PDB file of N, H, CA, C and O in Angstrom:
ATOM      1  N   MET A   1       0.917  -0.931   0.502  1.00  0.00           N
ATOM      2  CA  MET A   1       0.126   0.170  -0.115  1.00  0.00           C
ATOM      3  C   MET A   1       0.771   1.177   0.889  1.00  0.00           C
ATOM      4  O   MET A   1       1.472   1.138   1.900  1.00  0.00           O
ATOM      5  N   PHE A   2      -0.010   2.374  -0.157  1.00  0.00           N
ATOM      6  H   PHE A   2      -0.580   2.406  -0.978  1.00  0.00           H
ATOM      7  CA  PHE A   2       0.992   3.733  -0.240  1.00  0.00           C
ATOM      8  C   PHE A   2       1.230   4.176   1.318  1.00  0.00           C
ATOM      9  O   PHE A   2       0.755   3.900   2.420  1.00  0.00           O
ATOM     10  N   LYS A   3       1.791   4.645   1.013  1.00  0.00           N
ATOM     11  H   LYS A   3       2.176   4.870   0.118  1.00  0.00           H
ATOM     12  CA  LYS A   3       2.629   5.427   2.853  1.00  0.00           C
ATOM     13  C   LYS A   3       3.096   7.200   2.490  1.00  0.00           C
ATOM     14  O   LYS A   3       3.579   7.752   1.502  1.00  0.00           O
ATOM     15  N   PHE A   4       2.703   7.626   3.712  1.00  0.00           N
ATOM     16  H   PHE A   4       2.311   7.178   4.515  1.00  0.00           H
ATOM     17  CA  PHE A   4       3.739   9.479   3.109  1.00  0.00           C
ATOM     18  C   PHE A   4       4.631   9.366   3.069  1.00  0.00           C
ATOM     19  O   PHE A   4       5.420   8.630   3.661  1.00  0.00           O
ATOM     20  N   ASN A   5       4.751  10.393   2.035  1.00  0.00           N
ATOM     21  H   ASN A   5       4.111  10.992   1.554  1.00  0.00           H
ATOM     22  CA  ASN A   5       5.466  11.017   1.104  1.00  0.00           C
ATOM     23  C   ASN A   5       5.562  10.145  -0.423  1.00  0.00           C
ATOM     24  O   ASN A   5       6.482  10.527  -1.146  1.00  0.00           O
ATOM     25  N   ASP A   6       5.135   9.588  -0.691  1.00  0.00           N
ATOM     26  H   ASP A   6       4.388   9.277  -0.103  1.00  0.00           H
ATOM     27  CA  ASP A   6       5.398   9.072  -1.784  1.00  0.00           C
ATOM     28  C   ASP A   6       4.599  10.033  -3.295  1.00  0.00           C
ATOM     29  O   ASP A   6       3.725  10.888  -3.444  1.00  0.00           O
ATOM     30  N   CYS A   7       5.283   9.461  -3.924  1.00  0.00           N
ATOM     31  H   CYS A   7       5.992   8.767  -3.803  1.00  0.00           H
ATOM     32  CA  CYS A   7       4.689  10.323  -5.132  1.00  0.00           C
ATOM     33  C   CYS A   7       4.297   9.954  -6.522  1.00  0.00           C
ATOM     34  O   CYS A   7       4.999   9.640  -7.483  1.00  0.00           O
ATOM     35  N   LEU A   8       2.761  10.088  -6.373  1.00  0.00           N
ATOM     36  H   LEU A   8       2.190  10.342  -5.593  1.00  0.00           H
ATOM     37  CA  LEU A   8       2.253   9.234  -6.973  1.00  0.00           C
ATOM     38  C   LEU A   8       2.248   9.988  -8.053  1.00  0.00           C
ATOM     39  O   LEU A   8       2.030  11.190  -7.902  1.00  0.00           O
ATOM     40  N   ASN A   9       2.532   9.354  -9.641  1.00  0.00           N
ATOM     41  H   ASN A   9       2.709   8.377  -9.765  1.00  0.00           H
ATOM     42  CA  ASN A   9       2.736   9.869 -11.366  1.00  0.00           C
ATOM     43  C   ASN A   9       3.424  11.080 -11.289  1.00  0.00           C
ATOM     44  O   ASN A   9       3.185  12.059 -11.996  1.00  0.00           O
ATOM     45  N   ASN A  10       4.275  11.007 -10.430  1.00  0.00           N
ATOM     46  H   ASN A  10       4.469  10.212  -9.855  1.00  0.00           H
ATOM     47  CA  ASN A  10       5.809  12.199 -10.405  1.00  0.00           C
ATOM     48  C   ASN A  10       5.009  13.600 -10.248  1.00  0.00           C
ATOM     49  O   ASN A  10       5.533  14.685 -10.502  1.00  0.00           O
ATOM     50  N   ARG A  11       3.768  13.453  -9.830  1.00  0.00           N
ATOM     51  H   ARG A  11       3.343  12.572  -9.625  1.00  0.00           H
ATOM     52  CA  ARG A  11       3.088  14.968  -9.079  1.00  0.00           C
ATOM     53  C   ARG A  11       2.531  14.897  -8.159  1.00  0.00           C
ATOM     54  O   ARG A  11       2.567  16.000  -7.614  1.00  0.00           O
ATOM     55  N   TYR A  12       1.828  14.009  -7.440  1.00  0.00           N
ATOM     56  H   TYR A  12       1.799  13.113  -7.883  1.00  0.00           H
ATOM     57  CA  TYR A  12       1.163  13.697  -5.904  1.00  0.00           C
ATOM     58  C   TYR A  12       1.522  13.708  -4.919  1.00  0.00           C
ATOM     59  O   TYR A  12       0.846  12.896  -4.288  1.00  0.00           O
ATOM     60  N   GLN A  13       2.239  14.160  -4.302  1.00  0.00           N
ATOM     61  H   GLN A  13       2.788  14.820  -4.815  1.00  0.00           H
ATOM     62  CA  GLN A  13       2.962  14.154  -2.850  1.00  0.00           C
ATOM     63  C   GLN A  13       1.759  13.795  -1.398  1.00  0.00           C
ATOM     64  O   GLN A  13       0.756  14.359  -0.962  1.00  0.00           O
ATOM     65  N   LEU A  14       2.275  12.984  -1.154  1.00  0.00           N
ATOM     66  H   LEU A  14       3.090  12.526  -1.508  1.00  0.00           H
ATOM     67  CA  LEU A  14       0.753  11.943  -0.029  1.00  0.00           C
ATOM     68  C   LEU A  14       1.424  12.707   1.484  1.00  0.00           C
ATOM     69  O   LEU A  14       2.508  12.595   2.056  1.00  0.00           O
ATOM     70  N   GLN A  15       0.352  13.393   1.723  1.00  0.00           N
ATOM     71  H   GLN A  15      -0.529  13.483   1.259  1.00  0.00           H
ATOM     72  CA  GLN A  15       0.914  13.761   3.420  1.00  0.00           C
ATOM     73  C   GLN A  15      -0.278  13.452   4.134  1.00  0.00           C
ATOM     74  O   GLN A  15      -0.112  13.316   5.346  1.00  0.00           O
ATOM     75  N   LYS A  16      -1.082  13.350   3.834  1.00  0.00           N
ATOM     76  H   LYS A  16      -1.217  13.460   2.850  1.00  0.00           H
ATOM     77  CA  LYS A  16      -1.495  12.511   5.603  1.00  0.00           C
ATOM     78  C   LYS A  16      -3.234  11.508   5.035  1.00  0.00           C
ATOM     79  O   LYS A  16      -4.337  11.860   4.615  1.00  0.00           O
ATOM     80  N   GLN A  17      -2.861  10.780   5.214  1.00  0.00           N
ATOM     81  H   GLN A  17      -1.966  10.495   5.555  1.00  0.00           H
ATOM     82  CA  GLN A  17      -3.941   9.311   5.259  1.00  0.00           C
ATOM     83  C   GLN A  17      -5.005   9.266   5.724  1.00  0.00           C
ATOM     84  O   GLN A  17      -5.159   8.630   6.767  1.00  0.00           O
ATOM     85  N   LEU A  18      -6.513  10.180   4.870  1.00  0.00           N
ATOM     86  H   LEU A  18      -6.387  10.696   4.023  1.00  0.00           H
ATOM     87  CA  LEU A  18      -7.229  10.946   5.363  1.00  0.00           C
ATOM     88  C   LEU A  18      -8.333   9.256   6.102  1.00  0.00           C
ATOM     89  O   LEU A  18      -8.823   9.325   7.229  1.00  0.00           O
ATOM     90  N   GLY A  19      -8.511   7.961   5.220  1.00  0.00           N
ATOM     91  H   GLY A  19      -8.114   7.905   4.304  1.00  0.00           H
ATOM     92  CA  GLY A  19      -9.270   6.842   5.605  1.00  0.00           C
ATOM     93  C   GLY A  19      -8.912   6.094   4.744  1.00  0.00           C
ATOM     94  O   GLY A  19      -8.484   6.487   3.658  1.00  0.00           O
ATOM     95  N   GLN A  20      -9.091   4.184   5.274  1.00  0.00           N
ATOM     96  H   GLN A  20      -9.439   3.865   6.156  1.00  0.00           H
ATOM     97  CA  GLN A  20      -8.859   3.130   4.672  1.00  0.00           C
ATOM     98  C   GLN A  20      -9.815   2.527   4.607  1.00  0.00           C
ATOM     99  O   GLN A  20     -10.777   3.098   5.119  1.00  0.00           O
ATOM    100  N   THR A  21     -10.105   1.095   3.975  1.00  0.00           N
ATOM    101  H   THR A  21      -9.323   0.631   3.559  1.00  0.00           H
ATOM    102  CA  THR A  21     -10.726   0.440   4.077  1.00  0.00           C
ATOM    103  C   THR A  21     -10.187  -0.803   4.119  1.00  0.00           C
ATOM    104  O   THR A  21      -9.128  -1.011   3.529  1.00  0.00           O
ATOM    105  N   ALA A  22     -10.851  -1.837   4.840  1.00  0.00           N
ATOM    106  H   ALA A  22     -11.712  -1.667   5.320  1.00  0.00           H
ATOM    107  CA  ALA A  22     -10.909  -3.760   4.311  1.00  0.00           C
ATOM    108  C   ALA A  22     -10.188  -4.044   3.239  1.00  0.00           C
ATOM    109  O   ALA A  22      -9.053  -4.505   3.122  1.00  0.00           O
ATOM    110  N   LYS A  23     -11.497  -3.502   1.980  1.00  0.00           N
ATOM    111  H   LYS A  23     -12.419  -3.127   2.074  1.00  0.00           H
ATOM    112  CA  LYS A  23     -10.407  -4.289   1.185  1.00  0.00           C
ATOM    113  C   LYS A  23      -9.875  -3.433   0.111  1.00  0.00           C
ATOM    114  O   LYS A  23     -10.039  -3.547  -1.104  1.00  0.00           O
ATOM    115  N   GLY A  24      -8.950  -2.212   1.034  1.00  0.00           N
ATOM    116  H   GLY A  24      -8.817  -2.119   2.021  1.00  0.00           H
ATOM    117  CA  GLY A  24      -7.627  -1.765   0.464  1.00  0.00           C
ATOM    118  C   GLY A  24      -8.027  -0.285  -0.280  1.00  0.00           C
ATOM    119  O   GLY A  24      -7.202   0.063  -1.124  1.00  0.00           O
ATOM    120  N   ARG A  25      -9.233   0.672  -0.072  1.00  0.00           N
ATOM    121  H   ARG A  25      -9.903   0.390   0.613  1.00  0.00           H
ATOM    122  CA  ARG A  25      -9.149   1.436  -0.344  1.00  0.00           C
ATOM    123  C   ARG A  25      -8.822   1.939   0.034  1.00  0.00           C
ATOM    124  O   ARG A  25      -8.683   1.677   1.229  1.00  0.00           O
ATOM    125  N   GLN A  26      -8.090   3.764  -0.647  1.00  0.00           N
ATOM    126  H   GLN A  26      -8.202   3.977  -1.617  1.00  0.00           H
ATOM    127  CA  GLN A  26      -7.399   4.550   0.518  1.00  0.00           C
ATOM    128  C   GLN A  26      -8.066   6.345  -0.025  1.00  0.00           C
ATOM    129  O   GLN A  26      -8.613   6.611  -1.095  1.00  0.00           O
ATOM    130  N   THR A  27      -7.825   7.118   0.907  1.00  0.00           N
ATOM    131  H   THR A  27      -7.381   6.902   1.777  1.00  0.00           H
ATOM    132  CA  THR A  27      -7.967   8.279   0.651  1.00  0.00           C
ATOM    133  C   THR A  27      -7.221   9.348   1.148  1.00  0.00           C
ATOM    134  O   THR A  27      -7.498   9.624   2.315  1.00  0.00           O
ATOM    135  N   TRP A  28      -6.293  10.089   0.583  1.00  0.00           N
ATOM    136  H   TRP A  28      -6.068   9.865  -0.365  1.00  0.00           H
ATOM    137  CA  TRP A  28      -5.110  10.789   1.155  1.00  0.00           C
ATOM    138  C   TRP A  28      -5.674  11.781   0.633  1.00  0.00           C
ATOM    139  O   TRP A  28      -6.311  11.823  -0.419  1.00  0.00           O
ATOM    140  N   SER A  29      -5.319  13.054   1.775  1.00  0.00           N
ATOM    141  H   SER A  29      -4.801  13.020   2.630  1.00  0.00           H
ATOM    142  CA  SER A  29      -4.365  14.669   0.825  1.00  0.00           C
ATOM    143  C   SER A  29      -3.389  14.407   0.196  1.00  0.00           C
ATOM    144  O   SER A  29      -2.680  13.404   0.106  1.00  0.00           O
ATOM    145  N   ALA A  30      -3.386  15.235  -0.182  1.00  0.00           N
ATOM    146  H   ALA A  30      -3.963  16.049  -0.109  1.00  0.00           H
ATOM    147  CA  ALA A  30      -1.698  15.395  -1.375  1.00  0.00           C
ATOM    148  C   ALA A  30      -1.144  16.667  -1.782  1.00  0.00           C
ATOM    149  O   ALA A  30      -1.714  17.757  -1.837  1.00  0.00           O
ATOM    150  N   PHE A  31      -0.275  16.450  -1.982  1.00  0.00           N
ATOM    151  H   PHE A  31       0.188  15.565  -1.937  1.00  0.00           H
ATOM    152  CA  PHE A  31       0.009  18.278  -2.352  1.00  0.00           C
ATOM    153  C   PHE A  31       0.555  17.557  -4.067  1.00  0.00           C
ATOM    154  O   PHE A  31       1.469  16.849  -4.490  1.00  0.00           O
ATOM    155  N   ASP A  32      -0.980  18.459  -4.762  1.00  0.00           N
ATOM    156  H   ASP A  32      -1.723  19.034  -4.418  1.00  0.00           H
ATOM    157  CA  ASP A  32      -0.527  18.664  -6.239  1.00  0.00           C
ATOM    158  C   ASP A  32       1.104  19.767  -6.716  1.00  0.00           C
ATOM    159  O   ASP A  32       1.039  20.986  -6.877  1.00  0.00           O
ATOM    160  N   THR A  33       2.136  19.114  -6.825  1.00  0.00           N
ATOM    161  H   THR A  33       2.188  18.124  -6.694  1.00  0.00           H
ATOM    162  CA  THR A  33       3.680  19.586  -7.320  1.00  0.00           C
ATOM    163  C   THR A  33       3.635  20.779  -8.375  1.00  0.00           C
ATOM    164  O   THR A  33       4.258  21.839  -8.316  1.00  0.00           O
ATOM    165  N   ILE A  34       2.391  20.177  -9.744  1.00  0.00           N
ATOM    166  H   ILE A  34       1.884  19.317  -9.792  1.00  0.00           H
ATOM    167  CA  ILE A  34       1.694  21.396 -10.544  1.00  0.00           C
ATOM    168  C   ILE A  34       1.907  22.846 -10.337  1.00  0.00           C
ATOM    169  O   ILE A  34       2.866  23.612 -10.245  1.00  0.00           O
ATOM    170  N   SER A  35       0.232  22.924 -10.292  1.00  0.00           N
ATOM    171  H   SER A  35      -0.547  22.302 -10.367  1.00  0.00           H
ATOM    172  CA  SER A  35      -0.763  23.489  -9.310  1.00  0.00           C
ATOM    173  C   SER A  35      -0.630  24.615  -8.576  1.00  0.00           C
ATOM    174  O   SER A  35      -1.132  25.736  -8.669  1.00  0.00           O
ATOM    175  N   GLN A  36       0.570  23.832  -7.409  1.00  0.00           N
ATOM    176  H   GLN A  36       0.978  22.922  -7.334  1.00  0.00           H
ATOM    177  CA  GLN A  36       0.688  23.775  -6.126  1.00  0.00           C
ATOM    178  C   GLN A  36      -0.703  23.964  -5.140  1.00  0.00           C
ATOM    179  O   GLN A  36      -0.911  24.721  -4.191  1.00  0.00           O
ATOM    180  N   GLU A  37      -1.382  23.141  -5.666  1.00  0.00           N
ATOM    181  H   GLU A  37      -1.214  22.527  -6.436  1.00  0.00           H
ATOM    182  CA  GLU A  37      -2.580  23.068  -4.639  1.00  0.00           C
ATOM    183  C   GLU A  37      -3.018  22.057  -3.480  1.00  0.00           C
ATOM    184  O   GLU A  37      -1.939  21.478  -3.346  1.00  0.00           O
ATOM    185  N   THR A  38      -3.737  21.547  -2.698  1.00  0.00           N
ATOM    186  H   THR A  38      -4.612  22.018  -2.806  1.00  0.00           H
ATOM    187  CA  THR A  38      -3.703  20.677  -2.132  1.00  0.00           C
ATOM    188  C   THR A  38      -4.897  20.142  -2.389  1.00  0.00           C
ATOM    189  O   THR A  38      -5.775  20.956  -2.104  1.00  0.00           O
ATOM    190  N   VAL A  39      -5.420  18.914  -2.892  1.00  0.00           N
ATOM    191  H   VAL A  39      -4.707  18.252  -3.124  1.00  0.00           H
ATOM    192  CA  VAL A  39      -5.781  17.672  -3.538  1.00  0.00           C
ATOM    193  C   VAL A  39      -6.286  16.581  -2.551  1.00  0.00           C
ATOM    194  O   VAL A  39      -6.026  16.461  -1.354  1.00  0.00           O
ATOM    195  N   VAL A  40      -6.941  15.944  -3.220  1.00  0.00           N
ATOM    196  H   VAL A  40      -7.152  16.041  -4.193  1.00  0.00           H
ATOM    197  CA  VAL A  40      -7.490  14.766  -2.374  1.00  0.00           C
ATOM    198  C   VAL A  40      -7.491  13.582  -3.494  1.00  0.00           C
ATOM    199  O   VAL A  40      -7.802  13.731  -4.676  1.00  0.00           O
ATOM    200  N   ILE A  41      -6.907  11.885  -2.612  1.00  0.00           N
ATOM    201  H   ILE A  41      -6.654  11.764  -1.652  1.00  0.00           H
ATOM    202  CA  ILE A  41      -6.409  10.857  -3.868  1.00  0.00           C
ATOM    203  C   ILE A  41      -7.771   9.600  -3.492  1.00  0.00           C
ATOM    204  O   ILE A  41      -7.662   8.909  -2.479  1.00  0.00           O
ATOM    205  N   LYS A  42      -8.400   9.518  -3.975  1.00  0.00           N
ATOM    206  H   LYS A  42      -8.489  10.079  -4.798  1.00  0.00           H
ATOM    207  CA  LYS A  42      -8.505   8.268  -3.774  1.00  0.00           C
ATOM    208  C   LYS A  42      -8.544   7.146  -4.604  1.00  0.00           C
ATOM    209  O   LYS A  42      -8.875   7.334  -5.774  1.00  0.00           O
ATOM    210  N   LEU A  43      -8.292   6.100  -4.261  1.00  0.00           N
ATOM    211  H   LEU A  43      -8.024   5.947  -3.310  1.00  0.00           H
ATOM    212  CA  LEU A  43      -7.323   4.724  -4.638  1.00  0.00           C
ATOM    213  C   LEU A  43      -8.045   3.764  -3.899  1.00  0.00           C
ATOM    214  O   LEU A  43      -8.372   3.494  -2.743  1.00  0.00           O
ATOM    215  N   LEU A  44      -8.208   3.173  -5.604  1.00  0.00           N
ATOM    216  H   LEU A  44      -7.943   3.392  -6.543  1.00  0.00           H
ATOM    217  CA  LEU A  44      -9.327   1.678  -5.329  1.00  0.00           C
ATOM    218  C   LEU A  44      -8.673   0.731  -5.770  1.00  0.00           C
ATOM    219  O   LEU A  44      -8.248   0.605  -6.919  1.00  0.00           O
ATOM    220  N   ALA A  45      -8.528  -0.161  -4.666  1.00  0.00           N
ATOM    221  H   ALA A  45      -8.874  -0.058  -3.733  1.00  0.00           H
ATOM    222  CA  ALA A  45      -7.517  -1.783  -4.854  1.00  0.00           C
ATOM    223  C   ALA A  45      -8.208  -2.410  -6.118  1.00  0.00           C
ATOM    224  O   ALA A  45      -9.060  -1.554  -6.356  1.00  0.00           O
ATOM    225  N   PHE A  46      -8.361  -3.404  -7.091  1.00  0.00           N
ATOM    226  H   PHE A  46      -7.670  -4.100  -6.897  1.00  0.00           H
ATOM    227  CA  PHE A  46      -8.400  -4.360  -8.242  1.00  0.00           C
ATOM    228  C   PHE A  46      -7.931  -5.138  -7.326  1.00  0.00           C
ATOM    229  O   PHE A  46      -6.767  -5.163  -6.928  1.00  0.00           O
ATOM    230  N   ALA A  47      -9.203  -6.078  -6.809  1.00  0.00           N
ATOM    231  H   ALA A  47     -10.149  -6.058  -7.132  1.00  0.00           H
ATOM    232  CA  ALA A  47      -8.815  -7.327  -6.225  1.00  0.00           C
ATOM    233  C   ALA A  47      -9.852  -8.261  -6.990  1.00  0.00           C
ATOM    234  O   ALA A  47     -10.762  -8.100  -7.803  1.00  0.00           O
ATOM    235  N   PRO A  48      -9.256  -9.314  -6.319  1.00  0.00           N
ATOM    236  CA  PRO A  48     -10.366 -10.612  -6.986  1.00  0.00           C
ATOM    237  C   PRO A  48     -11.599 -10.828  -6.846  1.00  0.00           C
ATOM    238  O   PRO A  48     -12.328 -11.455  -7.615  1.00  0.00           O
ATOM    239  N   GLN A  49     -12.012 -10.059  -5.364  1.00  0.00           N
ATOM    240  H   GLN A  49     -11.420  -9.550  -4.739  1.00  0.00           H
ATOM    241  CA  GLN A  49     -13.085 -10.088  -4.872  1.00  0.00           C
ATOM    242  C   GLN A  49     -13.930  -9.212  -4.824  1.00  0.00           C
ATOM    243  O   GLN A  49     -15.041  -9.273  -4.297  1.00  0.00           O
ATOM    244  N   MET A  50     -13.275  -8.048  -5.570  1.00  0.00           N
ATOM    245  H   MET A  50     -12.373  -7.998  -5.998  1.00  0.00           H
ATOM    246  CA  MET A  50     -14.363  -6.848  -5.668  1.00  0.00           C
ATOM    247  C   MET A  50     -15.100  -7.072  -6.241  1.00  0.00           C
ATOM    248  O   MET A  50     -15.150  -7.788  -7.241  1.00  0.00           O
ATOM    249  N   GLU A  51     -16.019  -6.369  -5.607  1.00  0.00           N
ATOM    250  H   GLU A  51     -15.979  -5.787  -4.794  1.00  0.00           H
ATOM    251  CA  GLU A  51     -17.607  -5.608  -6.218  1.00  0.00           C
ATOM    252  C   GLU A  51     -17.871  -4.893  -6.835  1.00  0.00           C
ATOM    253  O   GLU A  51     -17.862  -3.685  -6.600  1.00  0.00           O
ATOM    254  N   TRP A  52     -18.338  -5.694  -8.290  1.00  0.00           N
ATOM    255  H   TRP A  52     -18.345  -6.676  -8.482  1.00  0.00           H
ATOM    256  CA  TRP A  52     -17.682  -3.878  -9.752  1.00  0.00           C
ATOM    257  C   TRP A  52     -18.792  -2.880  -9.241  1.00  0.00           C
ATOM    258  O   TRP A  52     -18.929  -1.779  -9.774  1.00  0.00           O
ATOM    259  N   GLY A  53     -19.373  -3.190  -8.466  1.00  0.00           N
ATOM    260  H   GLY A  53     -19.262  -4.084  -8.033  1.00  0.00           H
ATOM    261  CA  GLY A  53     -21.041  -2.153  -8.108  1.00  0.00           C
ATOM    262  C   GLY A  53     -19.953  -0.793  -7.340  1.00  0.00           C
ATOM    263  O   GLY A  53     -19.819   0.378  -7.695  1.00  0.00           O
ATOM    264  N   LYS A  54     -19.423  -1.427  -6.384  1.00  0.00           N
ATOM    265  H   LYS A  54     -19.532  -2.378  -6.095  1.00  0.00           H
ATOM    266  CA  LYS A  54     -18.437  -0.702  -6.140  1.00  0.00           C
ATOM    267  C   LYS A  54     -17.144   0.593  -7.456  1.00  0.00           C
ATOM    268  O   LYS A  54     -16.610   1.696  -7.345  1.00  0.00           O
ATOM    269  N   LEU A  55     -17.186   0.061  -7.975  1.00  0.00           N
ATOM    270  H   LEU A  55     -17.620  -0.836  -8.065  1.00  0.00           H
ATOM    271  CA  LEU A  55     -16.272   0.449  -9.519  1.00  0.00           C
ATOM    272  C   LEU A  55     -17.408   2.076 -10.143  1.00  0.00           C
ATOM    273  O   LEU A  55     -17.005   3.178 -10.513  1.00  0.00           O
ATOM    274  N   ASP A  56     -18.343   1.734 -10.064  1.00  0.00           N
ATOM    275  H   ASP A  56     -18.671   0.838  -9.764  1.00  0.00           H
ATOM    276  CA  ASP A  56     -19.818   2.206 -10.560  1.00  0.00           C
ATOM    277  C   ASP A  56     -19.780   3.727  -9.333  1.00  0.00           C
ATOM    278  O   ASP A  56     -19.522   4.921  -9.483  1.00  0.00           O
ATOM    279  N   LEU A  57     -20.085   3.077  -8.439  1.00  0.00           N
ATOM    280  H   LEU A  57     -20.294   2.107  -8.317  1.00  0.00           H
ATOM    281  CA  LEU A  57     -19.721   4.447  -7.766  1.00  0.00           C
ATOM    282  C   LEU A  57     -18.437   5.428  -7.339  1.00  0.00           C
ATOM    283  O   LEU A  57     -18.646   6.636  -7.228  1.00  0.00           O
ATOM    284  N   PHE A  58     -17.294   4.958  -7.135  1.00  0.00           N
ATOM    285  H   PHE A  58     -17.124   3.977  -7.225  1.00  0.00           H
ATOM    286  CA  PHE A  58     -16.135   5.071  -7.299  1.00  0.00           C
ATOM    287  C   PHE A  58     -16.217   6.700  -8.835  1.00  0.00           C
ATOM    288  O   PHE A  58     -15.877   7.877  -8.720  1.00  0.00           O
ATOM    289  N   GLU A  59     -16.787   5.971 -10.008  1.00  0.00           N
ATOM    290  H   GLU A  59     -17.063   5.014 -10.101  1.00  0.00           H
ATOM    291  CA  GLU A  59     -16.498   6.753 -10.915  1.00  0.00           C
ATOM    292  C   GLU A  59     -17.366   7.542 -10.622  1.00  0.00           C
ATOM    293  O   GLU A  59     -16.993   8.714 -10.680  1.00  0.00           O
ATOM    294  N   ARG A  60     -18.733   7.326 -10.226  1.00  0.00           N
ATOM    295  H   ARG A  60     -19.035   6.374 -10.179  1.00  0.00           H
ATOM    296  CA  ARG A  60     -19.814   8.547  -9.838  1.00  0.00           C
ATOM    297  C   ARG A  60     -18.893  10.146  -9.697  1.00  0.00           C
ATOM    298  O   ARG A  60     -18.676  11.216 -10.266  1.00  0.00           O
ATOM    299  N   GLU A  61     -18.590   9.337  -8.493  1.00  0.00           N
ATOM    300  H   GLU A  61     -18.766   8.468  -8.031  1.00  0.00           H
ATOM    301  CA  GLU A  61     -18.055  10.355  -7.168  1.00  0.00           C
ATOM    302  C   GLU A  61     -17.069  11.643  -7.759  1.00  0.00           C
ATOM    303  O   GLU A  61     -16.983  12.803  -7.356  1.00  0.00           O
ATOM    304  N   ALA A  62     -16.280  10.853  -9.025  1.00  0.00           N
ATOM    305  H   ALA A  62     -16.350   9.911  -9.353  1.00  0.00           H
ATOM    306  CA  ALA A  62     -15.255  11.519  -9.470  1.00  0.00           C
ATOM    307  C   ALA A  62     -15.652  12.553 -10.071  1.00  0.00           C
ATOM    308  O   ALA A  62     -15.209  13.667  -9.789  1.00  0.00           O
ATOM    309  N   TRP A  63     -16.683  12.318 -11.132  1.00  0.00           N
ATOM    310  H   TRP A  63     -17.043  11.413 -11.361  1.00  0.00           H
ATOM    311  CA  TRP A  63     -17.181  12.906 -11.998  1.00  0.00           C
ATOM    312  C   TRP A  63     -18.276  14.131 -11.474  1.00  0.00           C
ATOM    313  O   TRP A  63     -18.648  15.107 -12.125  1.00  0.00           O
ATOM    314  N   VAL A  64     -18.730  13.670  -9.826  1.00  0.00           N
ATOM    315  H   VAL A  64     -18.427  12.877  -9.297  1.00  0.00           H
ATOM    316  CA  VAL A  64     -18.940  15.287  -9.171  1.00  0.00           C
ATOM    317  C   VAL A  64     -17.984  16.456  -8.432  1.00  0.00           C
ATOM    318  O   VAL A  64     -18.447  17.379  -7.761  1.00  0.00           O
ATOM    319  N   VAL A  65     -16.701  16.250  -8.665  1.00  0.00           N
ATOM    320  H   VAL A  65     -16.325  15.500  -9.209  1.00  0.00           H
ATOM    321  CA  VAL A  65     -15.950  16.739  -8.650  1.00  0.00           C
ATOM    322  C   VAL A  65     -16.122  17.386  -9.789  1.00  0.00           C
ATOM    323  O   VAL A  65     -15.281  18.199 -10.171  1.00  0.00           O
TER     324      VAL A  65
END
């Protein structure tokens, strides 16, 4: 899993974990090194037991922003 100070896509520096589920989803506060803004990163782990309905909810939430 990810940890404090990891840099995703050479852009998003993880600063604080806001939440985590037993099934591997994580929410982080991160610093966008390009826009110089604080953003929220939500990570969805794909696993054999994943409920695909959760992916639909995840995508819908992403479009709201």
